[in-house]
N, C-alpha and C positions, 0 to 999 in steps of 0.2 A: 528434163532440161540437162544440158551438158555444160559443165563449167570448166573452162580452160584458163589456167592462170596466165597472166600477162607478165611482161618484164617489170612492170611497176608493182611494187609490193602491195598485195591486197586487192589488186584489180583483176577482173576476169572478163573474158569473152564468153558470152552465153549463147548457146544454140538451142533451138527447140528440138523436141523429139516428136515429129508428127506421127500420128496414127492415121494411116491412109486406108481409104476404100474407094469404091467407084464414084462417090460423091465429091471427093476431095480429101481433106484431112482435118484433124482436130489436134491441138497442142496447147500445153500450158505455157503462158508467158511469165507467170510468177507463181511461186509457192513459198509462203512464209516458212513452212517447215524445211524445205530444201535450202533456203538461205540460212536459216538458223542453224542447221546441221553443220554448215561450213563456217559458222561464226560471223556471218555477214548480217548487215542491217536488214531488218525485215518489216519495219514499221514506217512506211512511206506516207507522208502527210500531205503531199502536194503533187498534182499531176499537171504538166505543162506541155505546150505544143509550140514549135517554132516553124513557121512557114516562111519560105524563102523563094522569091520570084525568079531569081536569076542564078545561073551557074557562076561559081566563083565567089559567091557571098561568103564572107568569113565572119564568124562570131566568136569572140573570146580573145584571150584566154581568161576565163572568169573563175572566181572562187569566193568563199566567205571566210572571214577570219574566225578563229576560235573565240568563244566557245560555240560558235554558230556554223562550224564547218559542215558543208553539205556532202551527203552521199547521194549518188545519182545512178539510175539505170537509164541508159539512152538507147533508143531504137529508131530506125528510119522507117516510117510508115509510107513514104512516097518518095521516089527518086533515089538519090545516092549522095553520100557525104564521106569525107575524109575526117574521121573523128579523132581528136587528139586529147590526151591527158598528160599533165606534167606533175611530177611528184614534188611538192613543196614542203614535205615533212623533214626537217633537219636531221632527225634521228633515224630516218628510213635508209635502208641500204640502196634504194633506188633514187635518193634525193637528187634533184636537178636533172633527172632524165625524163625524156618524153617517149610516148608510145602512140602509134596511130593504128586505127582499125577502120577499114572501109566498111561502112554500113550501107546496105541497100534494101529496098523494099522486097526484092526477090530473095535475098539470102535470109532475111528475118533474124539476123544476128543482133545481139544486144551487147552493151558494154556496162559493166558494173564499175563505177568510179568511187573509190573510198574518199571519205573526208580527208582534207589536207592536200588534195590534188586540184590543180586548175584544169578547166575543161574548155575546149573550143572545137569548132568544126569549120570546114569549108565545103560548100555544096559542089557536087560534080555534075549536076544536071539542073536544068530549069525546073521550077515547081517542086522543090524538095521540101519535105516535111519531116521533122524529128519530134518524137514524143519523149517525155521525161517523167520518171518517178523520182521524187526528191524528198529528202528529209535532212534537217528540219526545214520549216517554211522559210521562204526568202525574207531577208531582213535588209532593207536598203542601207542602213548604217554599217552593216558588216560586209557589204559587197566590195570586192576588189578585183584587180586584174593584173596580168603581166603582159608585156609586149609580145604580140603575135610574131614579130620579126626579130626577136632577141637573138643577136649573133652568137651568144654563148649557148643557146639551145639549138640553133641551126635547124629548126623544123623545116622539112622539105615539103612545103605546101605544093600541091599539084597544079594549081591554077595561078599563073602570074597576074599581077595587078588586081588584087582582090577588091571586092566591094566591101567597104568597112564603114562602121559608124564613127562619128567623131570621137566618142569615148574610147572605142577599141583602137583607134590610131594613137592614143596618148597614154596608154598604160606604161608604167616603169619597167625596166629590165629586171630580171630575176635577182641580180646582185644588189639592187636597190631596195629589195623587200625588207620591211621591218614588221614585226608583229605588233599591231596596235593594242 
């Protein structure tokens, strides 16, 4: 696995290293040792899937408050998505900044999102599916979000007029955040 640091402190784009032959290829998607060598979380307790019918579906920007901050590995197993993380850690050098990575089933790229970052995505194709490795487990009482269209973040979402849930339409702006 190849780990490429992103502009968000502690976040990485991860590429597989396929071993190819006439049958196709084999590659590792996860190695606890490889993650631990880099000081990254390696004990993921939850695996989730997000299936999205239509291009332009936007989910996020979600996070959990401390001490339940989630670390995630996100991968696109079908279709394609514009995957976004926002640094919410006040002491981080990248606080308040966002980064996007295009994830596709063909590229097989993954994104490692450290705790303290909000996460969201917008689908770029119909029938897009993302898989997640998450730790710790989801706790509804700790779930929060920030506005997907926060003008202070100015995220350049690729599809206009996104398909959103009622909850995702009503998250507060970054400037309104308070740690509960």
